[in-house]
C-alpha positions in Angstrom: -1.5 -0.7 -27.5 -1.3 -3.0 -24.4 -2.2 -1.5 -21.0 -0.7 -3.0 -17.9 -3.6 -4.1 -15.7 -1.6 -3.5 -12.5 -0.3 -0.5 -10.6 2.5 0.1 -8.2 1.3 1.4 -4.8 2.9 1.7 -1.4 2.3 -0.1 1.9 3.8 1.2 5.2 4.6 -1.3 7.9 7.1 -2.5 10.5 10.5 -4.1 9.5 9.4 -7.5 10.7 6.1 -7.4 8.7 8.0 -6.1 5.6 10.4 -9.1 5.8 7.4 -11.5 6.1 5.7 -9.9 3.1 8.9 -10.0 1.0 9.4 -13.7 1.8 5.9 -15.0 1.8 3.5 -12.5 0.3 0.2 -11.6 1.8 -3.1 -13.5 2.3 -6.3 -12.1 3.7 -7.0 -12.8 7.3 -3.4 -13.8 8.1 -2.0 -10.8 10.0 1.7 -10.4 10.4 3.7 -8.4 13.0 2.6 -4.8 12.8 -0.8 -5.4 11.2 -2.7 -4.3 14.3 -4.8 -1.6 12.7 -7.6 -1.9 10.2 -9.2 -5.1 8.9 -7.0 -8.2 8.7 -8.8 -9.2 5.5 -7.4 -6.1 3.7 -3.9 -5.0 2.7 -3.9 -1.2 2.9 -2.2 0.8 0.1 -1.7 4.3 -1.1 -0.2 6.0 -4.1 2.0 8.3 -2.1 5.1 6.9 -0.3 5.0 9.5 2.4 1.5 8.6 3.3 2.6 4.9 3.6 5.4 6.0 5.9 2.9 7.9 8.1 0.8 4.7 8.4 4.0 2.7 9.2 4.9 5.2 11.9 1.4 4.8 13.4 2.2 1.1 13.8 5.7 1.8 15.3 7.5 1.1 12.0 9.3 3.0 9.3 9.3 0.6 6.4 7.6 1.3 3.0 7.2 -1.4 0.4 6.3 -1.0 -3.2 3.4 -3.3 -4.1 2.5 -4.2 -7.7 -1.1 -5.1 -7.5 -3.6 -6.0 -10.2 -6.2 -3.2 -10.6 -9.1 -5.6 -10.2 -7.7 -6.6 -6.7 -8.3 -3.1 -5.4 -11.1 -1.5 -3.4 -11.4 1.9 -1.8 -10.1 1.8 1.8 -13.3 1.5 3.8 -11.9 3.6 6.7 -9.9 6.4 4.9 -11.0 6.4 1.3 -13.2 9.1 -0.2 -14.2 7.7 -3.6 -17.2 5.6 -4.5 -15.0 3.2 -6.5 -11.3 2.9 -7.3 -11.4 5.2 -10.3 -13.4 7.8 -8.3 -10.9 7.5 -5.5 -8.0 8.4 -7.9 -10.1 11.2 -9.4 -11.2 12.9 -6.2 -7.8 12.6 -4.5 -6.2 14.1 -7.6 -8.6 17.0 -7.6 -8.2 17.7 -3.9 -4.4 16.9 -3.9 -4.8 14.1 -1.4 -3.2 10.6 -1.3 -5.5 7.8 -2.6 -6.4 5.3 0.1 -7.0 1.8 -1.3 -6.9 -1.8 -0.2 -6.3 -5.2 -1.8 -8.7 -8.0 -0.8 -7.0 -10.8 -2.7 -3.8 -12.7 -2.0 -0.5 -11.3 -3.3 2.6 -13.4 -3.8 6.0 -12.3 -2.5 7.0 -11.2 -6.0 4.5 -8.4 -5.8 6.5 -6.7 -3.0 9.7 -4.8 -3.2 11.5 -2.4 -0.8 10.8 1.2 -1.6 14.0 3.2 -2.1 13.2 6.9 -1.9 15.3 9.2 -4.0 18.0 11.0 -2.0 17.3 14.5 -1.0 19.6 17.0 -2.9 22.4 18.2 -0.7 22.0 15.3 1.8 24.2 12.2 1.9 
């Protein structure tokens, strides 16, 4: 059995920053529009799209991207994470029903990013 060594997580940002990520990917230390919080050497990610949206709104945005990231590129978010390592972050947040807070510290090409298309709410257009 082959296990995929990557995971899809979510990143909340501004529309301009999302366009830049979709076109050029992400490199540590090269902030794009909207990346005004946290450490510029990290790309902040979560496993819950609504949590990513909250972070986007904190930056004045409303865009959520899906990010396919290799598992070995991940660390626990140094500001908001609660785990000792990535596996512990997923375990603790699952136990406490919280979103995982992670970050990538390695460059990610544009192909790792895709717009997040949330499922429509039943009864709403």
